[in-house]
N, C-alpha and C positions, 0 to 999 in steps of 0.2 A: 597750213591752209587746206581746205576741203577741196579734194580733187573730184570726187565722184559720190553720188547718191543713187543706191540702186534699192527700189521698193517693189515688194510683191505681195499682191492681196491684202493691202492695208487700208482698211475703210472703203473708200470708193476707187482706189488705184488698184488695177489689176496687175500691170507690169509697168515699171518706169525706171529708166536708167538716165541719170541726169549727170553730164559731164560738166566741170566747171574749170576756169582757169583763173590765174590771177597775174597782174602785171599792168604795165602801161595800156593794155588793150582789154583788160578783164578784171580790173580791180573792183568795180562796182557792178553788181548784177541786180536787175530788177525783176520782179515776179509780179505780173499784173493778171487780171481777169475780172469777170463780172462778180459781183457779190453772190455768194454761195457755191462758187465754182469749185472751191476747195483748196484755196490758197493756204489756209491754216493746218491742212491735212500734212502738206510738205513739212511745215515746221514741227508738227507732232511727231512724223516719221523720223525726222533728224533727232529729236529729243529722245526718241526711244533707242536709237543706237546709242545715244550718249549716256544711257542708264536711267532714263525717267520711268516713272511707274508704268507698268503695262496693264492694259485693260483687255478682256476678252472680247469686247465689243469692237475692238480695232480690227479684228479679223474679217476680212470681206465675206459677205454672205455667200454660203456654198463653199467656201475654202476651209481646207484643213488646219491651215495655219498661215500667218503673216510673218514676213521677214523683212529687214531693213538693214543694209550694209552701207556704211560711210568710210570712205578711204581719204587719208590726210597724208600730205606731205610734211616732213618734219625737218625743221632746222638742226644743224648739228648740235646746238646747245639748248635744245628745247627740253623743258621739264618733263615731258613725257618720257624721255630716254631713261631718266632715272628710275621711274616707276617700272618701265619694261625691264630694265636690267635687276631691279629688286624682285620681280615675279619670274625671272628665268625666261623671259619671252624674246631674247634677243635685241638687236640695235638697228633694225632696218630703217631706211630713210621714209618708207612709205608704211603707214600704220592703217589697219582696216580694223573697224569695230562693226560687229554683226550681232543682231538680235532676232531671236524667233519667238512667236507667241502661238500657242496651239489654241484651237478652238475650245479645248477642254481645260484652259488655264495654265497648263504647264509652259514654261518657257526655258530657252537656252541662250547663253552669250558666249561669244567668241572674239579673242583678240588675235589678229593675224593667223586665223583659223585653228586657234588653240582654244580649248575649252577654258572659259573663265567665269567669274562671278560678276552679277550686275554691279556690285559695288565697286569692282576694278574699273568697268566701264564709266562708271560715274567719276571715279577719280581721274581717269584719263580725259573724259569728257569735259571736265572743269578747266583742264589746261588747253584745251582744242578750241572750244567755241563758246561765244557769250551770246545769250539770246536775250534781246530787249523786246518785249511785247506787251500787249493790252493786259494779259492776265498773268504772265510769268515773266520774271527778270531774274538774272544771275549777274554774277561777277561784281561790279562796282556797286551793286546794291547791298553786298554783304559787308557790314561794317569792319569785318576782318581783314578785308582787303585794302581798306583806306590807307592805313599807315605805310605799308609797303608802296602803294601807288604814289603817296605824296613824296616818300623818299626817292622814288626813281625819278618823279617829275623834277625834284629840286637837286639831283645829282648828288646824293648823300651817300654814295657807296663807301666812301672812305670813312666817314663818320660812323656808318652802321658796322664796319668792320672793326673800328676801335672800341665801339661799345660792346659788341659781342665779345671780343678778346678781354675786355676788362670784366665784363660779367662772368665769363668762365674762370678767370684768375681769382675773382672775388669767391665763386662758389667752391673752388678748389681750396682756397685758404679757409673758408668757414667749415669745409668738410673736415680738413686735417685738424683744425681747432676742436671741432665736436668729437672726433675720433679720440684725440689725446685726453679731453675732459672725460669721456666715457671710460677710457683706460684707467685714468687716474682715480675716478669714482670708485671703480671696481676693485682697484687695487687697495684704496682707503679702507673699503668695506672688509676686505679680506686681510688686512694689514697684521692684526693681532695672530690669525691663524697662520699666515705666511712665515712670521718670525718664529712662532713655537714650532711649526714643522721643520722650517730650515734649520734649527737648532738640533732638533732630533735626529735630521739626515746627516748634518755635519758630524755629530757625534757618532753615528753609525758608520760614517765614511764608505759608503758602498761603491764597489767596482762592478764594471759590467760583466766580469766573469766569476764573481764571488759565488753564486749558486753553483755552478758548474764544478768549481774547485772544492768547495767545502762539501758538497755532497760525496764527491769521490773519496776524498779523505776519510769522511766520517765512515763510509761503507768499509774502507779498509781497517779503521780502527776497531769497528764492531767485530770484524772477523779475526782481529789480531790474537785474541786470546786462545781461541780453539785452534788456529793454525800453529801458534807457538808450541801448545802442548804437543800436537803431533810430531812437529820438527824434533822436539826435545827427545820424544820416544824414539824416533828414528835414529837420532844420534847415539842413543843409549844401546840400541842394538848394534850400532856399528863400533861402539867403544867400550861399553862396560863389561867388566869381567872378560870372558872369552869371546868378545864380540867379533864381528865379521872381519873388521880390519886386523884386529890381534891375531886371529886365526890364519888369515892369509899371510901375514908377516912371518909367523912361526913355521907355516908350511913352506914358504919360499926359502927360509934359511936352511931347513932340513934337506930340501931337494938341492940347494946350491952347493952344500958340503958334499954330496955324493955325486955330482954331476961329471967330475973328472974320471971316477973309477967306473962309470956306467958306459963308458966307449959310445957315448951320443945317444943312448937310448933315453935319458932324460931330458934333452935338450928342449924338446917340444913342450914337455910339461912345465919346465922351468919357464919358457917364454909366455905360456898360458897364464901362470901364476903372476908373472911380471906385469901382465895387462891388466889382470883382474885387481892386484894390488894397487896399481896407478888409478883405475877408475874408481875403485873404493875410496881411496885417499882424496880424489876430486870430489865425489859425491859428499864426503864427510865435510869438506872445506865449504862448499856450497849451502848445505845445510846449517852449519855454523853461521854463515853470513845470513841467511834468512831468518835464523832464530834471532840475531841481533836486530834485524830491521823490523821484525814483526812483534817486537816487544810491547806489550800493550800498557797503554797510559790512559787511565780512567779520566784523570783530570783534563787532559787535552780532548778527549772525546766530549767531556760535557762543554768545554769552552766552545767547540766547534758547533755542537748542537744549539747552544744558546745564541751564537750569532746567526746561524742559519734560519732559527725560528724568528729572531728580531727581524732580519731582512725580508722574510717572506709576509710577516704581520704589517710591516710597513708598506710592503707593495699592495696588500689587500686594503689598506687604510686609504691609499690614495689612487686605488684602482688602476694600478699599472703592474708590469711584471718586474721582477727583481732586476733584470739588467737596465730597466728604464728608470730606476730610481736616482742614479747619478745624474742623468740628463735633467730629470726633474728637479734635482736641487739646484742646478744651474739656472734652469728656467724661474725658479722661486727668487733666487739671488738676483736675476736681472729685473724681475718685477718690483722687488723691494728697492733696488737701486733707482729705477725709473721713478718709484714713488718718492724717493729722496730728491732726485733731480727734477721731479715733474713741475713744480712750482715755477722754476725758471724757464723750462721749455714751454708751459702753458702761458706764461707771459710773452715770451716771444712769438708764439703763434697767434695770440690774441692780437698783438700789436701788428703782426703780418696782415691779419683779417681786416683790421681797421683801415690800415693803409690800403689795401686792395679795394675796399668799399669806397674810400675817398677817390681813388682813381676812376672807379666806375661811376661815381656820381659827377664827377668833373666831366667825364667823356659824355655821359648822358645828357647833362645840361648843355654842354656845346651843341650837341645833336639837336636837343629841344629848341635852342635858340635858331639854329640853321632851319629846323622845321618851320617855326613861326615865319621867317622870312619867305621860305619857298611857299607856305601857306597863303600868304599875301600875293604872290605872283600868281599862283593857282587861282585864288579868287578873282583876281583882276582879269585873267585869261578867260576863265568861264563867263564872267559877267559881260565881257565883249562879245561873247557868242550869243547871249540870251535875247538882246533886242532884236536882231534880224529873225530870230526864231518865234516872234509874237510873246516873249516872256520878259518884256522890258519892265514891267513891274516886280518882277521876281529878284530875289538877292541871293546869292551863292555865298555860303560861309563855311570855310574848313575850320572845324572846331578842335582845339587842343586842350586836352584836360590833363592836369598832373595827377599821376595815379599815386595811391598810398603805397608805401614800402612794400607791403605784402604782395602786391600786384606787379612791381618791377619785374623785368625780364631781359632777355639779351637783345629784345628790341627797343629797349629804353624806359623811360619813367613817365611817358605821356601816352594818352589815348587819342587817336585821330578819327574824327567822323565828319562826312561830309554831309552838310544840313543845308536846307532851303526855306526861305520865307517867300511865299507866292504872293503876299498882299503887303502893301506899304504898312509899316508899323506892327507887323505880326512877327512874333518870336521866331527864329529859324528852328526848323524841326528836322528829324532824320530824313534824307532824300526819299528813302522808300515809302514814308508816310503821306506823299502827295496823293490827293484824291483822284485826279484825272490821269487816266492812263495815257492820254495823248500828251498832256504836260510832261509826264514822267518820262516818256519815251524821249521827248525833244530835251529834257534836262540831261538825260543820259547821253544823247547825241553831242550835246555841247561839251560835256565832261569828257567824252571819248574822244573828241577832236583834239583837246588840250592834252589828253594823256595817250595819243596814239601809239607813242613808241614805249609805253609801259606794259611790262607783262608779258606772258609767254603766248596768250591767245592770239591767233593769227587769223581767225574768222569771227566776225561780228554779224549776228542776224537781227535786223529790226524789222518787227512785224507791225505795219501801219503807224509808223513814226509820225506821218503826216496826217493823222486823224483829226478832223474838225478844221483843218486849215486849207488855205488855197492861195492863189496869186503870188505876191512878192514873197510871202512867208514860206510857200511851199518851194518856191526857187531856192530860198535860203536854205531850206533843208537839203534840198538836192545839191547845192553847192558844197555844203558841209559834208555831207556823205562822200561826195567826191574827193574832197580833201583827205577825208579819213582813209579812204580807199587808196591813197598813195602809199600808206604805211601797212594796211591789213586788208585782208579780203573782207568785203562787205556784200551782204545779201540783203535786199530791202524788198519786203511785200508792200506794194503801194497802191493807193487809188489816185495818186496825183501825176497827172501828164507831165508836169514840169519835172518831178523826180524821174519818172521813166524816160524821159528825153535826155537826161543828162547821163544815164547809165552806160557803161561800156558793153554790157550784154543784156538782152532782154528776153525773158521767157513768159510765154502765155499759158495761164493755168485755164483749162477750160472743162466744163461739165457736158458730157455726152449722154443723153437720156433717150432710152428706148422704151418700148411698151412695156417690158418686164424688168428694166433695171437701168441704173445709172452708174456713170464711171467718170473718173477724172484722169486726164492726162495733161502733160506739159509739152508745149512746143517752142523750141528755139526760134526766135524770129529773125529773119534776114532784115535788110533795109526797108523793103516794101513792106513787109509784115509789120515791122515796127511803126511805120506811117500809118499803117491802116488801124493798128491797135490804139496809137496815142490819139488818133481822130476819133475813134470810138469813145475813148475816156473823156474827150472834151465835148462831144456832141450827145452821147448816149446810145440808145438802141439804133438810131437812123443815123448812118455816117453821111454827112453832107460834104459838098465840095467846099464850103467854107471850113469846115472842120479838118478837112485834109491839108487845106492851105496853111491853117494855123499849126497844124502838127508839123508841117515843113519848116515853118518859122521857128518853132520850138527846137527841132533838131538842128536846124542850122546855128541857132544860137548856142546851144548847148555844146556843139563840136566845132 
């Protein structure tokens, strides 16, 4: 609900702070004043805070900018909380929307003192306030809201949940079927290539480490011939003819024979020859082993190079690396297997999608039947409100139209629209097409009374809902506004003393004119002030004793 409205330098208002309350003593607020006093300015100012289009002419003459701030109390489950959370603007129980317009045309918007876009103000405003006026209407005049309003009136939350769940299950089943069909179609297009490529890869039998292993072995084989020749020559030096090993053996034998007669003089020499012979013999054995290992095999090198080239060519062909060839072969095999098994899987998925559709249709048809019953109850309830509002010749009809399948949704299979026939025999037309603004406002009042507990909007503003009526009809309007105010906060701009008398709170809008300027302000009225204002509304410019007495009777009857 609207807690306060603060206006600065807006049209004729220099400074205004309006505090509002809701409850048993403040549900219905009346705004009255003489014609031209500026009652519509307050509505325009509130609309500005709610994201309406800004005009530079709205800036009061001589001011650099105009500003309007509207504060609202939010219920715990109010739809505005989700929008605020989405924007990272917190979850306070009080929401303040503020708008500034510069005389140069520039503007700024704020949500809880955080910079925001005008579009965000408009989104939030649509959940907070509904304005029904002579020139502009929101909320129930938008056909998009009619289906949800009817469902809420008829108590179809359970049916709506079943339809949403069935719709989502059907969409999921259709999506799974479409994806499987696309995969199968792609596989069928590529089937010949896949089978040929898989045959090649299976023949090649790639392993993840093939490239590294084969490259290392090829390098060794290529070096094998040159290394083998060097090792053979080294062995020749150690063994052939009087090679180093033979020479060391001969020297060792000669020294060993004379060591006993040398009285120790040859011991060191013999030990050195011993070590040299041992190392030379070990070197010879190692060279012989290396010669055997490095034996060059041209055929083996050809086989390794042929496989390595084949692996790399296959990798280039499929635009992968050699280690990725083995996983690629597995993937191809899986795709072919899926193609082979695809017919059965597609049949299964298609059957599942058909079953999901049938479940959705059944749930949506049950919802539609419940809607038709709810529509009949709503039509009857609204019709009961029309007579006292001087709309007894009008007929309200909730129209339900079955949609083509292409327009089905999670909300069901039918479109809901509130229509009205203003004259007997005339076909019902959309409620927003009614010619008379006063009639339209009364129609909306009747509808809102019946839908008082529907939706998130907790504040409704009626601008001259009593236009063109008086007497018993005006009293009927006031009584319905009072009933509506038991569930939501209602503000009404009115010229009717009957409506003003039944209000819980009353503000006087007045224009103050000086030699150089005019301004508008709003005065909260106490009991005596209300009596005087209602007497003025009854009698005109000159308030008589008879008018005051009539005002007393109205106030006494209303309360």
